[in-house]
Structure formats: C-alpha cells, structure tokens
N, C-alpha and C positions, 0 to 999 in steps of 0.2 A: 405299489410302493417301486420308488428308483433303487438302485445300487448305490448311492452316493458313500457308504459307510464302508465299503467293500474297498480293500488296500490298493490303490491304482497301481501298483507293480504287479499285481497278482492276475486278474482274468484275462488278460490277453496270452499270456505265457503256459497257464494252464490248459483253455482252450485248445490251442494249436498242440500241445503236448499230447493234449488226449486225444484230438483228431489224429493225430500220426502214429500215436498208440494203436490205435483202433486198426489202421490200414497197414502200418509198415510191419507187422507181424505176419502178414500173408506173401505170397507171391505176385506177381504181377495181373497172373490171371484172375486173383478173386481180388484186386485192391482197385478200386473205382476212381482211385487216384492216378493211376498209370496205364499207360497203354501197353502193347504187346513186346516193346523195345524196352520196355522200364523209362520210356520219357512220360512225365507228369503234365501232360497238357490239359487235361480235364481238369484236373486239381486246380489249374490257375484259373479257372471259372469262377472260382470261390473269392468274394472279395475278402474274407478271412486271411487268406493266404498274404495278399497286397497288403493288407492292413498290418499285418506281423511285419513284412518286409520294409514298409515306409516308415513304420516305426522302430526300428532298428536303426538308432541315431549313429552309430559308429559307422555302419556301413553307409547310410544315406548321406552323413554329412560329409565323408570321405569322397564320394563321387560328386558331391555338389560341391566342393572346395577345388577338386583335380579339375572340374568343368571351369567354373566361373573365375579362377586363379590364372586360367590358362586361357582367358576370354580373348587375347589379341590373335592367337591362333584361329579360333573358332570363327574371327571376323569373317563374314561372306563365304565359308566353306559348305560345303556339302557333307552333311553326317547322316550315318547308319545307326541308328539305336536297336541292337538285336536282342529280341526277348523283351520288348519295350515293356509288357505289362501295363500299367496305367500310366504310362508315358511322363514319368518325371525327369528321368535323363533328355528327354527330347523335349522338354519345356525348358529344363536348364540350357540344354545347348540351343534353343533360339534366343534365349535370354542373353546367350553369352555370344550374340552376335550371327549364327548360324543363318544362311541365306536360304538353307533347304534342309529338312531333318526328314529322312524317311525313320517312321517309327513302325518296325515290323515285329508283330505279333501272331502266332498262329492259331492261341485259344481265344474262345469267343468271346472275352473279355474287350477284344480289342474293340467290337462295337462301343462298348462305354467308353474305353479309350478317346475314340474318334470326338463324343460328345463332350469331353472333359478337356480336349485341344480348343471346341468350337468355344466351350463356353470362358475359354481365357483369351478369346480372341486371336488364337495363331493356327487358324486352319491355313493361311495362307502361305506358311513356313513351313508345318508340319504336316506331312502325309502318312495316314496311318493305313497300314496293310496288313490287311489279316491273311497270311500266308504264310507258310512254313520258310525260314531265311534264305534255305538253298534252292527254292523254286522262283525267287522274286526275280523282277527284271527291273534292274535300273535304268531310267531314262537315259542320262548320261552316259552310262557306261563305267562310270568310276563314282568312288567316294573319297572324300578326302581325311575323314576321320570316321574311326567304327569305335561306338562305347557298347559295352556289353557286361552285364551281370551274369556270366553264365557259370559261376562255379557252383557247386555240389556240394552234399555233403562227402567228405573225405577229397575234398577237390574235385574230383573227375566224375562222383556217382549221377549227376546229374545228365552227362552224357551229351552236353550241348556244345561243347569244345569244339569237336570234329565239322560240326554246321558251321560255328563261327570262321574255323580253319577255311573251309571252302568256300563261304563267302568271301574271306579278307584274300585268297590267292583269284578270285573271279573280279573283286572291285576295288581293291585298297590301291588307290595311285602309288606308283613305284616313286613318284616324285615329293617326297617329303611328307607321305601319308603316316597317321596317327593313329595306334590302336592302344585304347584302354581295357583293362588293364593291360601292360607291356610285358610283365613278368609274373609267374606263379608259381610260389614253391610249398612243398609239404615238407613238414616235420616231423619229427618221434622221439619221444624220450619214455623213460621207465616210470612208472606211475604208483604210487600207494594213497590207500584211502582207508584206514580203518573205521570208520563211520558206515562204510559201504560193507566192510568186511563183516563187522558186527553185526548188520542187519540182515545181510543177504547168506552170510555164511554160518556164523555162530548163534544166530536166533536159532536152530534146528538143534540146538544142543538140549534147552529146554523150554518145549513148547506148552504149555499152562501146566508146567511138571511133570511133562513127558518125555523121552527121549526120543528124536525125531531121527538122530542121526543116520541112520538107514538111509533117508533119501539123499543125502549129501554125494552121493556119485551122480545121481541124475540132475541134481541141480547144477554139479559143475559141468556137467558134458552139455546143459542148456546151454548153460551163461557161457562157457569159454569156445562155444561152437563158431559164433560168427564175431565179426567187430560189430560194436552200439555204439549207437549216438546218444553222447552223454553231455552234460554241461558237467565240467571236470570243475575241483579246486583248485583255486591257483597257485595253493601251497602243496599240490599233491606230487609235481614232477620230483623225482629223486636223481637224475641223472642231468647232465648237460644236453641242450637239444642236439639232435643230429638232423644235418640238412640232408634230406634223404633223395631230393630230383629239386630242379628249377626250370620250367617251361620257359623259354623267350619267345612270346606270342606274335614276333615277328617273321620267325623261320620255324618255329614248330610244326612238323607235319603229321596228317593223319596216321602214317606209316610209324611214326616214332612214337606213337600210341598203344600200338601194338604189345606191344612188350615194354614195361621200364624196368630196368633193374638198378637197385639202388641199396646203398649201405650204412649200417649204423655206425655211427664211430662217436662214441665219447665217453665220460666217466662218471662214476656214481659221485652224487656230491651230499648224501648224508645216509647213515646207517637205517634200514627199513627193510621190511618185506614188502616183495614186489609183487602187485596186484596186478600189472596191466602194462602195456604198451601205448601210451597216449599221441594222437595224430592230433595236426590240425594244420592250417595254410596261413598264408598271408599273398598277399597281393601287390604288386606295385603301379600306380594311378601316377602316370608321369605325362608331362608337356614340356615345352620349351621353358617356360617361366615358374613353374611349381611342380613339385613331386610328394607323395606322402604316400605311407604303406598302411593298405587297411588289413589289419591284423585280426585273426579269429580266435587268437591261442587264451586260454581260461585269465590269463593276467590282464588280456585287453580288455575284457568287461562282456556284458551279455553281448548274442550276437545270434542271427537267425539259423546261422549253422552250427552252433554249438563245437564241440568236438567229438571225436570218435577215440572210443576205446578197445582194445582186443583184450579181453580180460585172460591172465595169467597168474597162475598159483607158482609162483617162481621163490626163490628161498630168502632167507635174509641175505641181504647185500651189503658190502661196507664201505666206505668214505674212499676215494681212490680207484675201487676196481673199474677196470676198464669194461666199456659197452662197445660189443662186436657184432653183428648180425647183417641180414641179410633181407630185402625184400623186393619181392616179384609181383606187377601189378600188369597183368594182361587182359586185354579187350578182347568182347567176343563180336562178333560180327551183329549181334542182336544189341548191343550198346552196354551189354552188362560187363561186369570185371573179374576175373579170377584174383586172388589174392594168395601169396604164400610166403609166411615169414619164418626165419631160423634165427635163432637169440643163440650166439655161440658163447660170449663171455657176458658176465661173469657166470653164466651159468647155460645149461643147454633145453632148449625145446624147438618146436616144430608145429607150424600150425598152417592150417589152409582152409580156405572158405572159398566156394565157387558160385559164380551168378549173381555176384553183388549188383545192386543198381539204387536209386532214389527209393524206389516203392518197397523193397524190402530189407533193408537196413532197419535191424531193429532198434525200437525206441524203448530204452532200458526200463524194464518193469519197475525197479527200484525205484527208478526217479520219478516214473510217472505216481509210484504210490506215496514217494517222500512229499510231492505236490499236492496230492489230494488229500491226504493227511492232514498238511500245515491250512488248505481251504477249510479243514472242518474244524480244527483246532481255533482258526480264527472264528467262524461262526459260532462256536462253543465259547469263546472270549467274550463275545458281545451278548450272549445269552443264548440258550439252546433253542429257545423260539424266535430268537429275534429276526425281524422280518426281511432287512435288508441281507443278512448275510446268508440265512438260508436261502432267501431266493437266489442269490447270486450263486449258490454252490448247485441249487438246481438247475439255474439257468444253462449253466456251464454244461451239466451232464444231458439236459433233454437238448440243448442244441448238439452237441457232438454225436449224439446217438440220432435224434432226425437227420442230421446231414448224411450218417452213414445209411441210414437206412433207405433215406431217399434217393442215394446214388447208386446203393445197390438195385434198389428195385428199378431204376431207369435204365442201368445196365443190360437188366436180364429181362426188360419188358419188350 
C-alpha cells in the first residue's frame, strides 16, 4: 500500500528531525554523520539530506533567483560551486551562461552528481571534482564567481566557512570577482513560549496524579546546558532583534573567526516570562543586477537550518525594558566552537557551552516528541488501523533506525 493519504507536509521533516535527533545528542566520536573535526561529510552521502535541502523552497529559490537574475554577469565566466552536493547551483550557473563550472564536493555523493550533470547534457561545462575544496587545483588559476551554501546551524557550526575563505584567497579573481553570499549576519532576541513551558516544565507537577517536581532541577540542568536547534514560533520573540555580527565574505579572514565578540542591544516589546534567547541568521545573495536576502528567522517560514534557542529561565520582563548583554564565539582548531553568553539587562545570567558543532548541537527532544505525537494523532484520525497512516509512521521509524544502525555498524566494522 502507498502513503498517499499521509499529509505531504509531514513525512520529510519528521524523518530528518528524527535522524538528527538520533545522532545529534552524541559527540562526534559516536556520530556517524560527523568526522573527528565535527564536519558531517559522511552524512552528505545520504540522499535524504540532499532531498531536504532541495525541498527547502526559501533556500533553493533564493539561490536560483540570485544566479539567474544576474545571468549577464555569469556569461562566459568561470564559477566554483563549493560544497556542491547534488549540483543544483552548478546546473543553474551553467544555465545562466557560465563557460566553465567547477562543482566541488568532498562526499562520495559527488559520483552521483557527475551522473546528474551528464544526464542534463552539461558535462562539457560542469566539472565535478570529488575532493576537499582547500586541496583543489583550478587549472586556470582563478575563478570569477564563487557560489557556496556553507552556512550551518548557528550560522557557523558547519565550520565550512574557513575552507571557503581559503579557496577565496587562493582563486577568486581580484578583478571584479563575485561571491555568493557576500554577507552573513547573526541575530538574537529574547524568546517566550508558553506551550514549551507547559509541556516541558509544568508537566512534572502532575504526572498521572503524582508529584514529580523533584526532577525539575535535573530537567532544567539538562535543558539549559547547551543551545538547542528548534523550529521556533514566529510570535515567540519578546524583544527587538539584536544584530550580533556581520561577516563581509569578501574580507573576513580565518583569523577573524577565532574569536567573535558581540553585543545584545535592544528593548523588550511585550510583557512576558523569558524562556530563552533565540538565534537565527540571514545572508545576502548579491550580484550586479539583483540582490536578495535569504532569511532563516521563524517569521520567514520553514528552512532546513531552523533556529537555535539557548534556554534561560528568566523573570517576567516588561515592555520597554532595555536588553543588554554579550556573546563570545571562539573557534577551536578542531572546528568546534565555544560559546559564552551574559545577559546584563533586564536581568542577569551567564551561560557557557563548549565544543559545539553540527554533530553535537542538541535537537530539541520536546520538538521531536511534538512531531511524533502529531504523526500518531494523524494516523489515529484516519482510524487506528488505517493502513496508509500506520505504514507512514512505521516507515519513518524503521528507516530512521535502519540508517542509524547501518552507519554505526559500518563505522565500527
């Protein structure tokens, strides 16, 4: 039986969330998606990762429009697509008129990308190179345009940007060279979510008629230890957004990434209890004829990066209160990041999180359970033994568990 009656907006996202939840609660040593430096090259061998990325319309349409609406600049240019995945940006660059495109991908999926390029009759224009970008040799000695989707959770946690910078310094022409994105900004704001608070904190006050509040200290210590990847509610922000930093991708150096010091500066926009500090980013895709902003905030809709929340059990704050604080992001030589955050106003708190990367950024368990319960509710709505609904739920769990077991086995075999 097929899954045609399962809601089209649910299967892919829950599957990916479940996969990430299985992996991201461990360190890189126990995570088959992540190498020792925290870079998830092995994970990109799985088609589901690329499917999720391609089906992120906000992300994909932004890059497509930025390339095609600047097609005059792409005419007869040499383009490097760094971390090209399945090669869509390379295909678009060729469509825009590039005379040669270097599609550079270190993961084994590059072998499939090469076949996709051939299937579209573009092997003469697009050259797929299966190698780490910092090791690639460009025969011409330069490229006119760099296109890359290097951003990770918390903007930096993919730790691909240093490799992009190395390639840029070596190959991007100094004469009217173009890089997409050209700017990247990290934002932060105070956050409130009653639904989360009731489900994750107040729940323990009455568990099947019993008082479980002694567990709250442990729940809070676990919940608040590290930032978490979450799809936040667009109405959850309770302060004006603070621009924490802005990276100019033409000039930012690897040295600049070793320590980034930022300031929170804003004001509270409504009376509410503080449940955390929300983070998101946007990037500018800019060419001579057209530019647009790829926004990953909750207000912009679904995206593959989601947002990041650092939970804080703050006090009730009042409209008009000043928001002041500091954030320091320090990059380790391994490619992981140490974070320290201090809120000074309208209340005081300090948090620290060490060795964070794309592999160990915790996927919020509350969010995972919410999605799982929604899936089961849907299956139940169609009937307890309704074939398509039950099969859809079963398929997600079986596939998630199968990939997890398979990758664990292959890593240690």
